[in-house]
Backbone atoms as SQL, in Angstrom:
CREATE TABLE atoms (id INTEGER PRIMARY KEY, chain TEXT, resi INTEGER, resn TEXT, atom TEXT, x REAL, y REAL, z REAL);
INSERT INTO atoms VALUES
  (1, 'A', 1, 'GLN', 'N', 3.901, 17.277, -72.285),
  (2, 'A', 1, 'GLN', 'CA', 2.757, 16.450, -71.980),
  (3, 'A', 1, 'GLN', 'C', 1.895, 17.189, -70.955),
  (4, 'A', 2, 'VAL', 'N', 0.614, 17.341, -71.242),
  (5, 'A', 2, 'VAL', 'CA', -0.283, 18.014, -70.314),
  (6, 'A', 2, 'VAL', 'C', -0.626, 17.068, -69.174),
  (7, 'A', 3, 'GLN', 'N', -0.892, 17.656, -68.013),
  (8, 'A', 3, 'GLN', 'CA', -1.200, 16.876, -66.826),
  (9, 'A', 3, 'GLN', 'C', -2.326, 17.529, -66.033),
  (10, 'A', 4, 'LEU', 'N', -3.171, 16.705, -65.454),
  (11, 'A', 4, 'LEU', 'CA', -4.165, 17.132, -64.493),
  (12, 'A', 4, 'LEU', 'C', -3.905, 16.378, -63.201),
  (13, 'A', 5, 'VAL', 'N', -3.918, 17.081, -62.096),
  (14, 'A', 5, 'VAL', 'CA', -3.645, 16.475, -60.808),
  (15, 'A', 5, 'VAL', 'C', -4.756, 16.833, -59.834),
  (16, 'A', 6, 'GLU', 'N', -5.431, 15.807, -59.303),
  (17, 'A', 6, 'GLU', 'CA', -6.462, 16.000, -58.291),
  (18, 'A', 6, 'GLU', 'C', -5.845, 15.879, -56.901),
  (19, 'A', 7, 'SER', 'N', -6.424, 16.597, -55.964),
  (20, 'A', 7, 'SER', 'CA', -6.002, 16.497, -54.580),
  (21, 'A', 7, 'SER', 'C', -7.172, 16.868, -53.678),
  (22, 'A', 8, 'GLY', 'N', -7.031, 16.588, -52.400),
  (23, 'A', 8, 'GLY', 'CA', -8.040, 16.969, -51.429),
  (24, 'A', 8, 'GLY', 'C', -8.963, 15.860, -50.975),
  (25, 'A', 9, 'GLY', 'N', -8.834, 14.681, -51.546),
  (26, 'A', 9, 'GLY', 'CA', -9.657, 13.573, -51.120),
  (27, 'A', 9, 'GLY', 'C', -9.273, 13.092, -49.735),
  (28, 'A', 10, 'GLY', 'N', -10.126, 12.259, -49.185),
  (29, 'A', 10, 'GLY', 'CA', -9.874, 11.733, -47.855),
  (30, 'A', 10, 'GLY', 'C', -11.078, 11.002, -47.326),
  (31, 'A', 11, 'SER', 'N', -11.064, 10.735, -46.037),
  (32, 'A', 11, 'SER', 'CA', -12.143, 10.030, -45.363),
  (33, 'A', 11, 'SER', 'C', -12.821, 10.959, -44.370),
  (34, 'A', 12, 'VAL', 'N', -14.144, 11.057, -44.467),
  (35, 'A', 12, 'VAL', 'CA', -14.911, 11.916, -43.574),
  (36, 'A', 12, 'VAL', 'C', -16.177, 11.194, -43.123),
  (37, 'A', 13, 'GLN', 'N', -16.770, 11.693, -42.058),
  (38, 'A', 13, 'GLN', 'CA', -18.044, 11.176, -41.585),
  (39, 'A', 13, 'GLN', 'C', -19.192, 11.795, -42.366),
  (40, 'A', 14, 'PRO', 'N', -20.339, 11.132, -42.405),
  (41, 'A', 14, 'PRO', 'CA', -21.494, 11.739, -43.051),
  (42, 'A', 14, 'PRO', 'C', -21.778, 13.127, -42.495),
  (43, 'A', 15, 'GLY', 'N', -22.079, 14.048, -43.398),
  (44, 'A', 15, 'GLY', 'CA', -22.289, 15.427, -43.008),
  (45, 'A', 15, 'GLY', 'C', -21.048, 16.280, -43.058),
  (46, 'A', 16, 'GLY', 'N', -19.908, 15.660, -43.239),
  (47, 'A', 16, 'GLY', 'CA', -18.660, 16.382, -43.313),
  (48, 'A', 16, 'GLY', 'C', -18.436, 17.020, -44.669),
  (49, 'A', 17, 'SER', 'N', -17.290, 17.673, -44.806),
  (50, 'A', 17, 'SER', 'CA', -16.968, 18.403, -46.022),
  (51, 'A', 17, 'SER', 'C', -15.560, 18.086, -46.492),
  (52, 'A', 18, 'LEU', 'N', -15.379, 18.179, -47.785),
  (53, 'A', 18, 'LEU', 'CA', -14.075, 18.082, -48.405),
  (54, 'A', 18, 'LEU', 'C', -14.012, 19.079, -49.554),
  (55, 'A', 19, 'ARG', 'N', -12.819, 19.542, -49.832),
  (56, 'A', 19, 'ARG', 'CA', -12.599, 20.431, -50.962),
  (57, 'A', 19, 'ARG', 'C', -11.577, 19.794, -51.886),
  (58, 'A', 20, 'LEU', 'N', -12.026, 19.413, -53.062),
  (59, 'A', 20, 'LEU', 'CA', -11.141, 18.829, -54.047),
  (60, 'A', 20, 'LEU', 'C', -10.565, 19.915, -54.946),
  (61, 'A', 21, 'SER', 'N', -9.349, 19.696, -55.386),
  (62, 'A', 21, 'SER', 'CA', -8.695, 20.612, -56.295),
  (63, 'A', 21, 'SER', 'C', -8.237, 19.857, -57.532),
  (64, 'A', 22, 'CYS', 'N', -8.310, 20.517, -58.648),
  (65, 'A', 22, 'CYS', 'CA', -7.792, 20.002, -59.908),
  (66, 'A', 22, 'CYS', 'C', -6.872, 21.056, -60.476),
  (67, 'A', 23, 'SER', 'N', -5.622, 20.710, -60.623),
  (68, 'A', 23, 'SER', 'CA', -4.624, 21.658, -61.095),
  (69, 'A', 23, 'SER', 'C', -3.945, 21.144, -62.348),
  (70, 'A', 24, 'THR', 'N', -3.536, 22.067, -63.181),
  (71, 'A', 24, 'THR', 'CA', -2.844, 21.712, -64.415),
  (72, 'A', 24, 'THR', 'C', -1.347, 21.837, -64.245),
  (73, 'A', 25, 'SER', 'N', -0.663, 21.139, -65.104),
  (74, 'A', 25, 'SER', 'CA', 0.780, 21.235, -65.176),
  (75, 'A', 25, 'SER', 'C', 1.174, 21.285, -66.639),
  (76, 'A', 26, 'GLY', 'N', 1.825, 22.363, -67.036),
  (77, 'A', 26, 'GLY', 'CA', 2.328, 22.466, -68.387),
  (78, 'A', 26, 'GLY', 'C', 1.399, 23.104, -69.403),
  (79, 'A', 27, 'TRP', 'N', 0.214, 23.511, -68.982),
  (80, 'A', 27, 'TRP', 'CA', -0.709, 24.184, -69.887),
  (81, 'A', 27, 'TRP', 'C', -1.659, 25.075, -69.093),
  (82, 'A', 28, 'THR', 'N', -2.425, 25.874, -69.803),
  (83, 'A', 28, 'THR', 'CA', -3.256, 26.888, -69.180),
  (84, 'A', 28, 'THR', 'C', -4.672, 26.372, -68.981),
  (85, 'A', 29, 'LEU', 'N', -5.087, 26.300, -67.743),
  (86, 'A', 29, 'LEU', 'CA', -6.400, 25.754, -67.415),
  (87, 'A', 29, 'LEU', 'C', -7.534, 26.578, -68.005),
  (88, 'A', 30, 'GLY', 'N', -7.324, 27.862, -68.148),
  (89, 'A', 30, 'GLY', 'CA', -8.363, 28.747, -68.641),
  (90, 'A', 30, 'GLY', 'C', -8.836, 28.465, -70.053),
  (91, 'A', 31, 'TYR', 'N', -8.137, 27.645, -70.783),
  (92, 'A', 31, 'TYR', 'CA', -8.553, 27.268, -72.138),
  (93, 'A', 31, 'TYR', 'C', -9.569, 26.134, -72.145),
  (94, 'A', 32, 'TYR', 'N', -9.839, 25.549, -71.002),
  (95, 'A', 32, 'TYR', 'CA', -10.591, 24.308, -70.951),
  (96, 'A', 32, 'TYR', 'C', -11.815, 24.391, -70.056),
  (97, 'A', 33, 'ALA', 'N', -12.897, 23.777, -70.516),
  (98, 'A', 33, 'ALA', 'CA', -13.988, 23.464, -69.614),
  (99, 'A', 33, 'ALA', 'C', -13.551, 22.294, -68.733),
  (100, 'A', 34, 'ILE', 'N', -14.009, 22.291, -67.492),
  (101, 'A', 34, 'ILE', 'CA', -13.584, 21.279, -66.536),
  (102, 'A', 34, 'ILE', 'C', -14.796, 20.536, -65.996),
  (103, 'A', 35, 'GLY', 'N', -14.669, 19.240, -65.928),
  (104, 'A', 35, 'GLY', 'CA', -15.701, 18.418, -65.323),
  (105, 'A', 35, 'GLY', 'C', -15.132, 17.559, -64.214),
  (106, 'A', 36, 'TRP', 'N', -15.965, 17.310, -63.220),
  (107, 'A', 36, 'TRP', 'CA', -15.639, 16.355, -62.170),
  (108, 'A', 36, 'TRP', 'C', -16.497, 15.118, -62.373),
  (109, 'A', 37, 'PHE', 'N', -15.860, 13.979, -62.360),
  (110, 'A', 37, 'PHE', 'CA', -16.521, 12.697, -62.489),
  (111, 'A', 37, 'PHE', 'C', -16.197, 11.854, -61.272),
  (112, 'A', 38, 'ARG', 'N', -17.004, 10.850, -61.047),
  (113, 'A', 38, 'ARG', 'CA', -16.710, 9.937, -59.957),
  (114, 'A', 38, 'ARG', 'C', -17.114, 8.521, -60.343),
  (115, 'A', 39, 'GLN', 'N', -16.429, 7.586, -59.743),
  (116, 'A', 39, 'GLN', 'CA', -16.728, 6.189, -59.974),
  (117, 'A', 39, 'GLN', 'C', -16.707, 5.456, -58.640),
  (118, 'A', 40, 'ALA', 'N', -17.871, 4.973, -58.244),
  (119, 'A', 40, 'ALA', 'CA', -18.006, 4.218, -57.016),
  (120, 'A', 40, 'ALA', 'C', -17.753, 2.743, -57.297),
  (121, 'A', 41, 'PRO', 'N', -17.409, 1.977, -56.272),
  (122, 'A', 41, 'PRO', 'CA', -17.174, 0.545, -56.473),
  (123, 'A', 41, 'PRO', 'C', -18.371, -0.145, -57.115),
  (124, 'A', 42, 'GLY', 'N', -18.114, -0.891, -58.166),
  (125, 'A', 42, 'GLY', 'CA', -19.161, -1.627, -58.839),
  (126, 'A', 42, 'GLY', 'C', -20.064, -0.801, -59.728),
  (127, 'A', 43, 'LYS', 'N', -19.760, 0.468, -59.908),
  (128, 'A', 43, 'LYS', 'CA', -20.589, 1.338, -60.725),
  (129, 'A', 43, 'LYS', 'C', -19.779, 1.967, -61.849),
  (130, 'A', 44, 'THR', 'N', -20.494, 2.437, -62.853),
  (131, 'A', 44, 'THR', 'CA', -19.843, 3.127, -63.950),
  (132, 'A', 44, 'THR', 'C', -19.500, 4.558, -63.552),
  (133, 'A', 45, 'ARG', 'N', -18.583, 5.142, -64.275),
  (134, 'A', 45, 'ARG', 'CA', -18.202, 6.513, -64.005),
  (135, 'A', 45, 'ARG', 'C', -19.324, 7.463, -64.402),
  (136, 'A', 46, 'GLU', 'N', -19.607, 8.419, -63.547),
  (137, 'A', 46, 'GLU', 'CA', -20.654, 9.387, -63.812),
  (138, 'A', 46, 'GLU', 'C', -20.126, 10.806, -63.674),
  (139, 'A', 47, 'GLY', 'N', -20.687, 11.694, -64.457),
  (140, 'A', 47, 'GLY', 'CA', -20.359, 13.093, -64.315),
  (141, 'A', 47, 'GLY', 'C', -21.030, 13.667, -63.081),
  (142, 'A', 48, 'VAL', 'N', -20.332, 14.516, -62.367),
  (143, 'A', 48, 'VAL', 'CA', -20.834, 15.125, -61.143),
  (144, 'A', 48, 'VAL', 'C', -21.109, 16.609, -61.339),
  (145, 'A', 49, 'SER', 'N', -20.152, 17.302, -61.906),
  (146, 'A', 49, 'SER', 'CA', -20.256, 18.742, -62.065),
  (147, 'A', 49, 'SER', 'C', -19.337, 19.189, -63.182),
  (148, 'A', 50, 'CYS', 'N', -19.663, 20.313, -63.777),
  (149, 'A', 50, 'CYS', 'CA', -18.783, 20.880, -64.785),
  (150, 'A', 50, 'CYS', 'C', -18.871, 22.394, -64.746),
  (151, 'A', 51, 'ILE', 'N', -17.845, 23.020, -65.280),
  (152, 'A', 51, 'ILE', 'CA', -17.767, 24.468, -65.292),
  (153, 'A', 51, 'ILE', 'C', -17.129, 24.914, -66.597),
  (154, 'A', 52, 'THR', 'N', -17.621, 25.995, -67.146),
  (155, 'A', 52, 'THR', 'CA', -17.080, 26.506, -68.393),
  (156, 'A', 52, 'THR', 'C', -15.688, 27.072, -68.183),
  (157, 'A', 53, 'SER', 'N', -14.998, 27.297, -69.281),
  (158, 'A', 53, 'SER', 'CA', -13.625, 27.781, -69.193),
  (159, 'A', 53, 'SER', 'C', -13.527, 29.127, -68.489),
  (160, 'A', 54, 'SER', 'N', -14.533, 29.956, -68.664),
  (161, 'A', 54, 'SER', 'CA', -14.531, 31.268, -68.024),
  (162, 'A', 54, 'SER', 'C', -15.013, 31.230, -66.580),
  (163, 'A', 55, 'GLY', 'N', -15.663, 30.145, -66.203),
  (164, 'A', 55, 'GLY', 'CA', -16.260, 30.060, -64.886),
  (165, 'A', 55, 'GLY', 'C', -17.628, 30.695, -64.795),
  (166, 'A', 56, 'GLY', 'N', -18.176, 31.111, -65.935),
  (167, 'A', 56, 'GLY', 'CA', -19.440, 31.808, -65.937),
  (168, 'A', 56, 'GLY', 'C', -20.666, 30.926, -65.822),
  (169, 'A', 57, 'SER', 'N', -20.500, 29.642, -66.014),
  (170, 'A', 57, 'SER', 'CA', -21.630, 28.731, -65.962),
  (171, 'A', 57, 'SER', 'C', -21.175, 27.396, -65.406),
  (172, 'A', 58, 'SER', 'N', -22.045, 26.762, -64.648),
  (173, 'A', 58, 'SER', 'CA', -21.730, 25.463, -64.071),
  (174, 'A', 58, 'SER', 'C', -22.986, 24.615, -63.995),
  (175, 'A', 59, 'MET', 'N', -22.783, 23.296, -63.891),
  (176, 'A', 59, 'MET', 'CA', -23.893, 22.375, -63.790),
  (177, 'A', 59, 'MET', 'C', -23.557, 21.290, -62.779),
  (178, 'A', 60, 'PHE', 'N', -24.603, 20.707, -62.209),
  (179, 'A', 60, 'PHE', 'CA', -24.459, 19.636, -61.242),
  (180, 'A', 60, 'PHE', 'C', -25.513, 18.574, -61.493),
  (181, 'A', 61, 'ILE', 'N', -25.180, 17.347, -61.173),
  (182, 'A', 61, 'ILE', 'CA', -26.194, 16.311, -61.199),
  (183, 'A', 61, 'ILE', 'C', -27.122, 16.518, -60.011),
  (184, 'A', 62, 'ASP', 'N', -28.344, 16.027, -60.150),
  (185, 'A', 62, 'ASP', 'CA', -29.358, 16.288, -59.137),
  (186, 'A', 62, 'ASP', 'C', -28.955, 15.808, -57.750),
  (187, 'A', 63, 'SER', 'N', -28.242, 14.713, -57.673),
  (188, 'A', 63, 'SER', 'CA', -27.921, 14.128, -56.384),
  (189, 'A', 63, 'SER', 'C', -26.978, 14.983, -55.542),
  (190, 'A', 64, 'VAL', 'N', -26.289, 15.937, -56.152),
  (191, 'A', 64, 'VAL', 'CA', -25.351, 16.762, -55.401),
  (192, 'A', 64, 'VAL', 'C', -25.752, 18.231, -55.362),
  (193, 'A', 65, 'LYS', 'N', -26.810, 18.601, -56.042),
  (194, 'A', 65, 'LYS', 'CA', -27.245, 19.994, -56.046),
  (195, 'A', 65, 'LYS', 'C', -27.555, 20.465, -54.628),
  (196, 'A', 66, 'GLY', 'N', -27.089, 21.653, -54.324),
  (197, 'A', 66, 'GLY', 'CA', -27.283, 22.201, -52.995),
  (198, 'A', 66, 'GLY', 'C', -26.228, 21.788, -52.009),
  (199, 'A', 67, 'ARG', 'N', -25.406, 20.811, -52.363),
  (200, 'A', 67, 'ARG', 'CA', -24.353, 20.336, -51.478),
  (201, 'A', 67, 'ARG', 'C', -22.957, 20.603, -52.025),
  (202, 'A', 68, 'PHE', 'N', -22.810, 20.524, -53.339),
  (203, 'A', 68, 'PHE', 'CA', -21.511, 20.711, -53.971),
  (204, 'A', 68, 'PHE', 'C', -21.458, 22.060, -54.674),
  (205, 'A', 69, 'THR', 'N', -20.274, 22.637, -54.714),
  (206, 'A', 69, 'THR', 'CA', -20.034, 23.883, -55.416),
  (207, 'A', 69, 'THR', 'C', -18.755, 23.751, -56.230),
  (208, 'A', 70, 'ILE', 'N', -18.808, 24.181, -57.474),
  (209, 'A', 70, 'ILE', 'CA', -17.631, 24.162, -58.323),
  (210, 'A', 70, 'ILE', 'C', -17.199, 25.597, -58.610),
  (211, 'A', 71, 'SER', 'N', -15.920, 25.813, -58.620),
  (212, 'A', 71, 'SER', 'CA', -15.382, 27.132, -58.902),
  (213, 'A', 71, 'SER', 'C', -14.008, 26.976, -59.534),
  (214, 'A', 72, 'ARG', 'N', -13.511, 28.059, -60.083),
  (215, 'A', 72, 'ARG', 'CA', -12.191, 27.986, -60.684),
  (216, 'A', 72, 'ARG', 'C', -11.441, 29.284, -60.490),
  (217, 'A', 73, 'ASP', 'N', -10.145, 29.150, -60.425),
  (218, 'A', 73, 'ASP', 'CA', -9.240, 30.280, -60.354),
  (219, 'A', 73, 'ASP', 'C', -8.234, 30.075, -61.473),
  (220, 'A', 74, 'ASN', 'N', -8.531, 30.658, -62.615),
  (221, 'A', 74, 'ASN', 'CA', -7.685, 30.430, -63.780),
  (222, 'A', 74, 'ASN', 'C', -6.269, 30.971, -63.588),
  (223, 'A', 75, 'ALA', 'N', -6.136, 32.011, -62.783),
  (224, 'A', 75, 'ALA', 'CA', -4.813, 32.547, -62.508),
  (225, 'A', 75, 'ALA', 'C', -3.934, 31.531, -61.793),
  (226, 'A', 76, 'LYS', 'N', -4.559, 30.637, -61.039),
  (227, 'A', 76, 'LYS', 'CA', -3.838, 29.591, -60.327),
  (228, 'A', 76, 'LYS', 'C', -3.906, 28.253, -61.047),
  (229, 'A', 77, 'ASN', 'N', -4.530, 28.229, -62.224),
  (230, 'A', 77, 'ASN', 'CA', -4.690, 26.990, -62.981),
  (231, 'A', 77, 'ASN', 'C', -5.327, 25.890, -62.138),
  (232, 'A', 78, 'THR', 'N', -6.364, 26.262, -61.406),
  (233, 'A', 78, 'THR', 'CA', -6.982, 25.335, -60.471),
  (234, 'A', 78, 'THR', 'C', -8.495, 25.445, -60.513),
  (235, 'A', 79, 'VAL', 'N', -9.153, 24.297, -60.453),
  (236, 'A', 79, 'VAL', 'CA', -10.600, 24.202, -60.307),
  (237, 'A', 79, 'VAL', 'C', -10.886, 23.483, -59.001),
  (238, 'A', 80, 'TYR', 'N', -11.886, 23.959, -58.284),
  (239, 'A', 80, 'TYR', 'CA', -12.227, 23.399, -56.992),
  (240, 'A', 80, 'TYR', 'C', -13.609, 22.770, -57.015),
  (241, 'A', 81, 'LEU', 'N', -13.772, 21.722, -56.243),
  (242, 'A', 81, 'LEU', 'CA', -15.074, 21.137, -55.990),
  (243, 'A', 81, 'LEU', 'C', -15.261, 21.089, -54.482),
  (244, 'A', 82, 'GLN', 'N', -16.072, 21.995, -53.974),
  (245, 'A', 82, 'GLN', 'CA', -16.394, 22.020, -52.557),
  (246, 'A', 82, 'GLN', 'C', -17.563, 21.084, -52.310),
  (247, 'A', 83, 'MET', 'N', -17.363, 20.096, -51.470),
  (248, 'A', 83, 'MET', 'CA', -18.366, 19.085, -51.195),
  (249, 'A', 83, 'MET', 'C', -18.785, 19.190, -49.738),
  (250, 'A', 84, 'ASN', 'N', -20.023, 19.582, -49.519),
  (251, 'A', 84, 'ASN', 'CA', -20.575, 19.717, -48.179),
  (252, 'A', 84, 'ASN', 'C', -21.673, 18.685, -47.955),
  (253, 'A', 85, 'SER', 'N', -22.007, 18.486, -46.699),
  (254, 'A', 85, 'SER', 'CA', -23.069, 17.543, -46.336),
  (255, 'A', 85, 'SER', 'C', -22.887, 16.204, -47.025),
  (256, 'A', 86, 'LEU', 'N', -21.696, 15.693, -46.953),
  (257, 'A', 86, 'LEU', 'CA', -21.372, 14.464, -47.662),
  (258, 'A', 86, 'LEU', 'C', -22.151, 13.275, -47.133),
  (259, 'A', 87, 'LYS', 'N', -22.501, 12.397, -48.044),
  (260, 'A', 87, 'LYS', 'CA', -23.262, 11.201, -47.745),
  (261, 'A', 87, 'LYS', 'C', -22.444, 9.969, -48.100),
  (262, 'A', 88, 'PRO', 'N', -22.749, 8.835, -47.489),
  (263, 'A', 88, 'PRO', 'CA', -22.025, 7.613, -47.837),
  (264, 'A', 88, 'PRO', 'C', -22.055, 7.300, -49.328),
  (265, 'A', 89, 'GLU', 'N', -23.147, 7.622, -49.996),
  (266, 'A', 89, 'GLU', 'CA', -23.244, 7.354, -51.420),
  (267, 'A', 89, 'GLU', 'C', -22.349, 8.249, -52.266),
  (268, 'A', 90, 'ASP', 'N', -21.729, 9.243, -51.658),
  (269, 'A', 90, 'ASP', 'CA', -20.750, 10.069, -52.361),
  (270, 'A', 90, 'ASP', 'C', -19.386, 9.389, -52.431),
  (271, 'A', 91, 'THR', 'N', -19.232, 8.294, -51.732),
  (272, 'A', 91, 'THR', 'CA', -17.965, 7.579, -51.735),
  (273, 'A', 91, 'THR', 'C', -17.618, 7.117, -53.144),
  (274, 'A', 92, 'ALA', 'N', -16.451, 7.501, -53.608),
  (275, 'A', 92, 'ALA', 'CA', -16.023, 7.177, -54.959),
  (276, 'A', 92, 'ALA', 'C', -14.623, 7.723, -55.181),
  (277, 'A', 93, 'VAL', 'N', -14.043, 7.324, -56.285),
  (278, 'A', 93, 'VAL', 'CA', -12.851, 7.987, -56.770),
  (279, 'A', 93, 'VAL', 'C', -13.308, 9.135, -57.660),
  (280, 'A', 94, 'TYR', 'N', -12.824, 10.314, -57.372),
  (281, 'A', 94, 'TYR', 'CA', -13.216, 11.505, -58.111),
  (282, 'A', 94, 'TYR', 'C', -12.122, 11.884, -59.091),
  (283, 'A', 95, 'TYR', 'N', -12.537, 12.127, -60.329),
  (284, 'A', 95, 'TYR', 'CA', -11.612, 12.429, -61.405),
  (285, 'A', 95, 'TYR', 'C', -11.892, 13.812, -61.976),
  (286, 'A', 96, 'CYS', 'N', -10.850, 14.498, -62.319),
  (287, 'A', 96, 'CYS', 'CA', -10.943, 15.768, -63.014),
  (288, 'A', 96, 'CYS', 'C', -10.775, 15.536, -64.505),
  (289, 'A', 97, 'ASN', 'N', -11.590, 16.207, -65.289),
  (290, 'A', 97, 'ASN', 'CA', -11.553, 16.092, -66.736),
  (291, 'A', 97, 'ASN', 'C', -11.500, 17.478, -67.350),
  (292, 'A', 98, 'ALA', 'N', -10.613, 17.656, -68.305),
  (293, 'A', 98, 'ALA', 'CA', -10.510, 18.903, -69.047),
  (294, 'A', 98, 'ALA', 'C', -10.829, 18.638, -70.506),
  (295, 'A', 99, 'ARG', 'N', -11.632, 19.498, -71.095),
  (296, 'A', 99, 'ARG', 'CA', -12.004, 19.347, -72.501),
  (297, 'A', 99, 'ARG', 'C', -11.748, 20.652, -73.232),
  (298, 'A', 100, 'ASP', 'N', -11.003, 20.557, -74.329),
  (299, 'A', 100, 'ASP', 'CA', -10.681, 21.758, -75.076),
  (300, 'A', 100, 'ASP', 'C', -11.758, 22.047, -76.112),
  (301, 'A', 101, 'VAL', 'N', -11.545, 23.103, -76.879),
  (302, 'A', 101, 'VAL', 'CA', -12.547, 23.561, -77.833),
  (303, 'A', 101, 'VAL', 'C', -12.808, 22.537, -78.929),
  (304, 'A', 102, 'TYR', 'N', -11.883, 21.633, -79.152),
  (305, 'A', 102, 'TYR', 'CA', -12.036, 20.605, -80.172),
  (306, 'A', 102, 'TYR', 'C', -12.640, 19.314, -79.631),
  (307, 'A', 103, 'GLY', 'N', -12.918, 19.278, -78.343),
  (308, 'A', 103, 'GLY', 'CA', -13.488, 18.099, -77.734),
  (309, 'A', 103, 'GLY', 'C', -12.477, 17.085, -77.247),
  (310, 'A', 104, 'ILE', 'N', -11.210, 17.413, -77.310),
  (311, 'A', 104, 'ILE', 'CA', -10.180, 16.517, -76.808),
  (312, 'A', 104, 'ILE', 'C', -10.173, 16.562, -75.285),
  (313, 'A', 105, 'GLU', 'N', -10.134, 15.416, -74.673),
  (314, 'A', 105, 'GLU', 'CA', -10.232, 15.320, -73.225),
  (315, 'A', 105, 'GLU', 'C', -8.934, 14.855, -72.587),
  (316, 'A', 106, 'TYR', 'N', -8.721, 15.346, -71.374),
  (317, 'A', 106, 'TYR', 'CA', -7.583, 14.957, -70.557),
  (318, 'A', 106, 'TYR', 'C', -8.102, 14.590, -69.179),
  (319, 'A', 107, 'TRP', 'N', -7.502, 13.575, -68.588),
  (320, 'A', 107, 'TRP', 'CA', -7.956, 13.062, -67.301),
  (321, 'A', 107, 'TRP', 'C', -6.847, 13.034, -66.277),
  (322, 'A', 108, 'GLY', 'N', -7.225, 13.328, -65.039),
  (323, 'A', 108, 'GLY', 'CA', -6.322, 13.098, -63.933),
  (324, 'A', 108, 'GLY', 'C', -6.413, 11.657, -63.479),
  (325, 'A', 109, 'LYS', 'N', -5.599, 11.301, -62.514),
  (326, 'A', 109, 'LYS', 'CA', -5.565, 9.928, -62.025),
  (327, 'A', 109, 'LYS', 'C', -6.577, 9.646, -60.928),
  (328, 'A', 110, 'GLY', 'N', -7.216, 10.660, -60.397),
  (329, 'A', 110, 'GLY', 'CA', -8.269, 10.482, -59.419),
  (330, 'A', 110, 'GLY', 'C', -7.809, 10.658, -57.988),
  (331, 'A', 111, 'THR', 'N', -8.774, 10.970, -57.126),
  (332, 'A', 111, 'THR', 'CA', -8.533, 11.073, -55.692),
  (333, 'A', 111, 'THR', 'C', -9.697, 10.408, -54.960),
  (334, 'A', 112, 'GLN', 'N', -9.384, 9.626, -53.949),
  (335, 'A', 112, 'GLN', 'CA', -10.392, 8.841, -53.248),
  (336, 'A', 112, 'GLN', 'C', -11.138, 9.683, -52.226),
  (337, 'A', 113, 'VAL', 'N', -12.459, 9.587, -52.256),
  (338, 'A', 113, 'VAL', 'CA', -13.326, 10.195, -51.252),
  (339, 'A', 113, 'VAL', 'C', -14.116, 9.085, -50.585),
  (340, 'A', 114, 'THR', 'N', -14.008, 8.990, -49.275),
  (341, 'A', 114, 'THR', 'CA', -14.721, 7.974, -48.517),
  (342, 'A', 114, 'THR', 'C', -15.550, 8.640, -47.436),
  (343, 'A', 115, 'VAL', 'N', -16.836, 8.347, -47.427),
  (344, 'A', 115, 'VAL', 'CA', -17.755, 8.910, -46.448),
  (345, 'A', 115, 'VAL', 'C', -18.370, 7.755, -45.671),
  (346, 'A', 116, 'SER', 'N', -18.041, 7.652, -44.405),
  (347, 'A', 116, 'SER', 'CA', -18.535, 6.554, -43.588),
  (348, 'A', 116, 'SER', 'C', -18.508, 6.945, -42.125),
  (349, 'A', 117, 'SER', 'N', -19.299, 6.215, -41.340),
  (350, 'A', 117, 'SER', 'CA', -19.330, 6.439, -39.905),
  (351, 'A', 117, 'SER', 'C', -18.188, 5.728, -39.200);
């Protein structure tokens, strides 16, 4: 059974930083494009960032551009989401998503990010 595990969430003040990690268990991360999604209380889940399987291309939603960075280390089966200049509106549960060449998706259980004074 394939697994995705998120880590690195926590509580920070506005302007602070967190680094989220998404790691695989039982399969090779390099075969998959990876996306980060988040779901805030009372809101639908939205895509935040994604990166190709090779790491050669990435995308971000406008609200996080210039603040978030996505990267991957396929040798470590890990994708990172560096979140800087965090805002209260970034508060959400962040989920890692892996999609294979056939469009099959796998999800982690999420990690909580809370940004407040």
